[in-house]
C-alpha positions in Angstrom: 7.2 27.9 -18.6 4.3 29.7 -17.0 4.9 31.6 -13.8 2.1 32.3 -11.3 2.0 35.5 -9.3 1.3 35.0 -5.6 -0.9 37.8 -4.5 -1.2 37.0 -0.8 1.0 35.6 1.9 0.3 34.0 5.3 0.2 37.4 7.1 -2.6 38.6 4.8 -5.0 35.8 6.0 -6.3 37.9 8.9 -7.2 40.8 6.7 -8.8 38.5 4.1 -10.9 37.0 6.8 -11.9 40.4 8.1 -13.0 41.4 4.6 -14.9 38.2 4.0 -16.7 38.3 7.4 -17.7 41.9 7.0 -19.0 41.4 3.5 -21.1 38.3 4.4 -22.5 39.6 7.7 -23.3 43.1 6.5 -25.6 41.4 3.9 -27.1 39.2 6.6 -27.9 42.2 8.8 -29.5 44.0 5.9 -31.7 41.0 5.3 -32.6 40.1 8.9 -36.1 40.9 10.0 -35.4 40.9 13.8 -34.8 44.2 15.6 -35.0 47.8 14.6 -34.5 48.3 10.8 -32.6 51.5 11.0 -30.2 50.0 13.6 -29.6 46.9 11.5 -28.9 49.1 8.4 -26.5 51.4 10.2 -24.6 48.5 11.8 -24.5 46.7 8.4 -23.0 49.8 6.8 -20.5 50.1 9.7 -19.4 46.5 9.3 -19.1 47.0 5.5 -16.9 50.1 5.7 -14.8 48.4 8.3 -14.2 45.6 5.8 -13.5 48.1 3.1 -10.9 49.8 5.4 -9.3 46.4 5.9 -9.2 46.0 2.1 -7.5 49.3 1.8 -4.9 48.2 4.4 -4.4 44.9 2.5 -3.9 46.8 -0.8 -1.3 49.1 0.9 0.8 46.2 2.3 0.5 43.7 -0.5 3.1 44.6 -3.1 2.1 41.8 -5.5 -1.6 42.9 -5.3 -0.6 46.5 -6.1 1.4 45.3 -9.0 -1.4 43.2 -10.4 -4.2 45.7 -9.9 -2.8 49.2 -10.0 0.1 49.2 -12.3 -2.0 50.8 -15.0 -4.7 52.4 -12.9 -3.0 54.1 -10.0 -6.0 56.3 -9.1 -7.8 53.1 -7.9 -5.3 52.9 -5.1 -7.3 55.7 -3.3 -10.8 54.3 -3.9 -11.4 52.7 -0.5 -9.8 55.4 1.6 -13.2 56.9 2.2 -13.9 54.0 4.7 -12.1 55.6 7.6 -14.2 58.8 7.1 -17.5 56.8 7.3 -16.7 54.6 10.3 -17.0 57.2 13.0 -20.4 58.7 11.9 -21.9 55.2 11.4 -20.7 54.1 14.8 -22.2 57.2 16.5 -25.5 57.0 14.7 -25.8 53.3 15.3 -25.2 53.9 19.0 -27.9 56.6 19.0 -30.3 54.4 17.2 -29.9 51.6 19.8 -30.1 53.9 22.8 -33.0 56.1 21.7 -36.2 54.4 20.7 -37.4 57.5 18.8 -34.2 57.8 16.7 -34.8 58.2 13.0 -32.5 58.7 10.0 -33.3 62.2 8.5 -31.6 65.2 6.9 -30.1 66.2 10.3 -28.2 62.9 10.6 -27.0 63.3 7.0 -24.8 66.2 8.1 -22.5 63.7 9.8 -21.5 62.5 6.4 -20.5 65.9 5.0 -16.8 65.1 4.9 -17.6 61.9 3.1 -19.6 63.8 0.5 -16.7 66.1 -0.4 -14.2 63.2 -0.4 -14.4 62.8 -4.2 -13.7 66.5 -4.8 -10.8 66.5 -2.2 -9.4 63.3 -3.8 -9.4 65.0 -7.2 -7.4 67.8 -5.7 -4.9 65.3 -4.2 -4.5 63.6 -7.6 -4.1 66.9 -9.4 -1.4 68.2 -7.1 0.5 64.9 -7.1 0.9 64.6 -10.9 1.0 61.4 -12.9 4.6 60.4 -12.2 4.3 60.9 -8.4 0.9 59.2 -8.3 2.3 56.1 -9.9 5.6 56.0 -7.9 3.8 56.6 -4.6 2.0 53.3 -4.8 5.3 51.6 -3.9 6.8 54.5 -2.0 4.4 55.9 0.6 6.7 58.8 1.5 5.9 60.4 -1.9 2.2 60.6 -0.9 3.0 61.7 2.6 5.0 64.7 1.4 1.8 66.0 -0.3 0.0 68.5 2.0 -3.5 67.6 0.9 -2.8 63.9 1.4 -1.5 64.6 4.9 -4.7 66.6 5.5 -6.8 63.6 4.5 -4.9 61.4 7.0 -5.4 64.0 9.8 -9.1 64.2 8.9 -9.4 60.4 9.1 -7.8 60.3 12.5 -9.8 63.2 13.9 -13.1 61.7 12.6 -12.4 58.3 14.2 -11.2 59.8 17.5 -14.0 62.4 17.9 -16.8 60.0 16.9 -15.4 57.2 19.1 -15.3 59.6 22.1 -18.8 61.0 21.3 -20.1 57.4 21.2 -18.5 56.6 24.5 -20.0 59.8 26.1 -23.4 58.8 24.7 -23.1 55.4 26.4 -22.0 57.0 29.6 -25.0 59.4 29.6 -27.2 56.4 28.8 -26.2 54.8 32.1 -27.5 57.9 33.8 -30.7 58.3 31.8 -31.8 54.7 31.9 -32.9 55.1 35.5 -35.5 57.6 34.4 -37.3 55.0 32.2 -36.8 51.5 33.6 -37.7 49.9 36.9 -35.6 46.8 36.4 -32.0 47.2 35.3 -30.9 43.5 35.8 -31.8 42.8 32.2 -30.5 46.0 30.8 -27.3 44.9 29.1 -24.6 47.5 27.9 -21.9 44.9 27.1 -22.7 45.0 23.4 -22.1 48.7 23.1 -19.2 48.6 25.4 -17.5 46.0 23.2 -18.3 47.9 20.0 -17.1 51.3 21.1 -14.2 50.1 23.3 -12.9 47.8 20.5 -13.2 50.6 18.0 -11.2 53.0 20.1 -8.6 50.3 21.0 -7.9 49.7 17.3 -7.6 53.4 16.7 -5.0 54.0 19.4 -3.1 50.8 18.5 -2.8 52.0 14.9 -1.8 55.4 16.1 0.9 53.9 18.2 2.2 51.9 15.2 2.4 55.0 13.1 4.2 56.9 15.9 6.7 54.1 16.2 7.2 54.3 12.4 8.0 58.0 12.6 10.3 57.5 15.5 12.1 54.8 13.5 11.8 52.1 16.2 13.2 49.3 14.1 10.8 46.4 13.6 8.3 47.5 16.1 6.0 49.4 13.6 5.7 46.3 11.3 5.1 44.0 14.3 2.4 46.3 15.7 0.9 46.6 12.2 0.8 42.8 11.8 -0.7 42.4 15.3 -3.2 45.1 14.5 -4.5 43.0 11.5 -5.2 40.1 13.9 -6.9 42.4 16.3 -9.1 43.6 13.5 -10.0 40.0 12.7 -10.9 39.3 16.4 -12.9 42.6 16.6 -14.8 41.8 13.4 -15.6 38.3 14.5 -16.8 39.4 18.0 -18.7 42.2 16.3 -20.6 39.8 14.1 -21.3 37.3 16.9 -22.6 40.0 19.3 -24.6 41.8 16.5 -26.5 38.6 15.8 -27.0 37.5 19.4 -26.9 40.4 21.8 -27.5 43.7 20.0 -31.2 43.7 20.8 -30.7 43.3 24.5 -29.8 46.9 24.9 -33.0 48.6 26.3 -33.7 51.8 24.5 -35.1 55.0 26.0 -36.9 58.0 24.4 -34.8 61.0 23.8 -37.9 63.2 24.6 -38.1 61.8 28.2 -34.4 61.9 29.0 -33.5 64.4 31.7 -31.7 67.6 30.7 -28.3 66.6 31.9 -25.3 68.8 31.4 -23.3 67.9 28.3 -20.4 66.7 30.3 -22.5 64.9 32.9 -21.3 61.4 33.8 -22.7 61.3 37.4 -24.0 58.2 38.9 -27.9 58.0 39.2 -27.9 58.7 42.9 -25.7 61.8 42.5 -27.7 63.3 39.6 -29.4 66.6 40.3 -33.1 66.7 39.9 -34.5 68.8 37.1 -35.6 72.3 38.0 -39.2 73.4 37.6 -39.8 76.2 35.2 -42.9 78.4 34.6 -43.7 76.5 31.5 -43.4 73.1 33.2 -45.6 73.6 36.3 -47.0 70.3 37.5 -50.6 69.6 36.7 -52.6 68.2 39.6 -54.4 65.7 37.4 -51.0 64.3 36.3 -50.0 63.9 40.0 -53.4 62.3 40.7 -53.0 59.9 37.8 -49.6 58.7 38.9 -50.9 58.3 42.5 -53.8 56.2 41.4 -51.5 54.0 39.2 -49.3 53.3 42.2 -51.9 53.1 45.1 -54.9 51.6 43.3 -53.6 49.8 40.2 -50.3 48.8 41.8 -48.4 49.0 38.5 -45.1 48.5 40.4 -45.9 44.8 40.7 -45.1 44.4 37.1 -41.4 43.5 37.2 -40.7 44.9 33.7 -42.8 48.1 34.0 -41.2 51.1 32.1 -41.9 54.8 31.9 -43.3 54.4 28.4 -45.7 51.7 29.5 -46.8 53.7 32.6 -47.4 56.8 30.4 -49.5 54.7 28.0 -51.7 53.4 30.9 -52.2 57.0 32.1 -52.8 58.5 28.6 -49.9 60.9 29.3 -46.6 61.6 27.7 -43.5 60.0 29.2 -42.1 63.5 29.9 -45.2 64.4 31.9 -45.0 61.3 34.0 -41.2 61.7 34.5 -41.7 65.3 35.6 -44.2 64.2 38.3 -41.9 61.6 39.6 -38.9 63.8 39.6 -40.4 67.0 41.0 -43.3 65.8 43.1 -41.9 62.6 44.5 -38.3 63.7 44.4 -37.1 60.5 42.9 -36.2 59.0 39.5 -38.4 56.3 37.9 -36.0 53.5 39.0 -36.0 54.6 42.6 -39.7 55.5 42.6 -41.0 52.1 41.5 -38.6 50.1 43.6 -39.5 52.1 46.7 -43.1 50.9 46.4 -41.9 47.4 45.8 -40.1 47.5 49.1 -43.2 48.8 50.8 -45.2 45.9 49.5 -42.4 43.5 50.6 -42.5 45.0 54.1 -46.2 44.5 54.3 -45.9 40.8 53.2 -43.2 40.1 55.7 -45.3 41.5 58.5 -48.6 39.9 57.5 -47.4 36.5 56.2 -44.6 35.5 58.5 -44.2 32.0 57.0 -44.2 33.1 53.3 -40.9 32.0 51.7 -38.6 34.9 50.9 -38.6 34.1 47.1 -42.4 34.4 47.2 -42.2 37.7 49.0 -39.8 38.9 46.3 -42.0 37.7 43.5 -45.2 39.1 44.9 -43.6 42.5 45.5 -42.6 42.9 41.9 -38.9 42.1 42.0 -37.5 39.9 39.3 -34.1 39.1 41.0 -33.0 38.3 44.5 -30.0 40.7 44.2 -32.3 43.7 43.4 -34.7 42.7 46.1 -32.0 42.6 48.8 -30.2 45.7 47.5 -33.3 48.0 47.5 -34.7 46.5 50.7 -31.5 47.3 52.6 -31.3 50.8 50.9 -34.7 51.8 52.2 -34.8 50.0 55.6 -31.0 49.7 56.5 -31.5 45.9 57.0 -32.0 42.8 55.0 -35.5 41.3 54.5 -34.6 38.4 56.9 -33.4 40.8 59.5 -36.6 42.9 59.1 -38.8 39.9 59.5 -36.9 38.5 62.5 -36.8 41.9 64.2 -40.6 42.5 63.9 -41.6 38.9 64.7 -39.8 39.1 68.1 -41.2 42.4 69.1 
């Protein structure tokens, strides 16, 4: 009578779906023509190694699978453990590629993968120190591997890589919130939800698994296995959301140029209004013709009437660099680009309210260059201490 070995159980379904989703959609991202090629490639690689890390977890927990695949080839048990070393750098570089329009993959970015490059050599050292018998026995008895100093070092390196790159990505997103006001005049369409979900979910999974491991070391009964099982379903949810948002929302994030970004302190997370203005240096003295060019663009060309005007677009119109235009706005006008453009929009709205007293408020908003009612009301009140309606009524009755 023939017996059939069951490789997977019901609890393995979540991990199998994670692996399947990641494999399929990483291929789709590599093939898609929409968006920035480098960003799509980095995200595809991140999703792929996330799936490989899930495969490594599945191999670890599935005793029948280990028996079927690794009984005669125990070294293959370690093959996919590089995935956790690659996740962090890929997340960080993808975040940079989305935020900064001038990001490129070069030799400098390759240094982030140095630990991954030495992984084969380090793995060889682990296998050598374990020995054949311990290597084979450890597949079904994890404590044998954990007693090996080099193997524990690998686990520590994996944890440090995920935590450090996750926090670096979070800081990058936080700085982006400060820097975006130096390049965009309309933030209503600037979405950060995609990156927040990606980085937040990544860090959540890390701390959840860290908690499960801590519960295991504290011998807290069934809590570690329950947390591990729940973590598998969290991975499935994360991978599914990751795929959906990557195909729908990833291109909504409005990038900025790293060359035009202000020189913020490394630990700066200040709100735009609280941000200190850049100091002028001897090598960065303002040129009068740059000031005149910006002044003409505002007063004669009225570029602020374009609801989607950006610093890059303005610089192209003036045949200047974004940094030169940004410096004029910061140092001469004492404002950031976001405040600068919207100040002139408010001035135009005030003029329309006074000269065309019957013009509908939505028409005033549109003709002044605002794309949303909320932004119109917010900035009008900021610069006049009253709403547009209050301003019109007050001046009509004078």
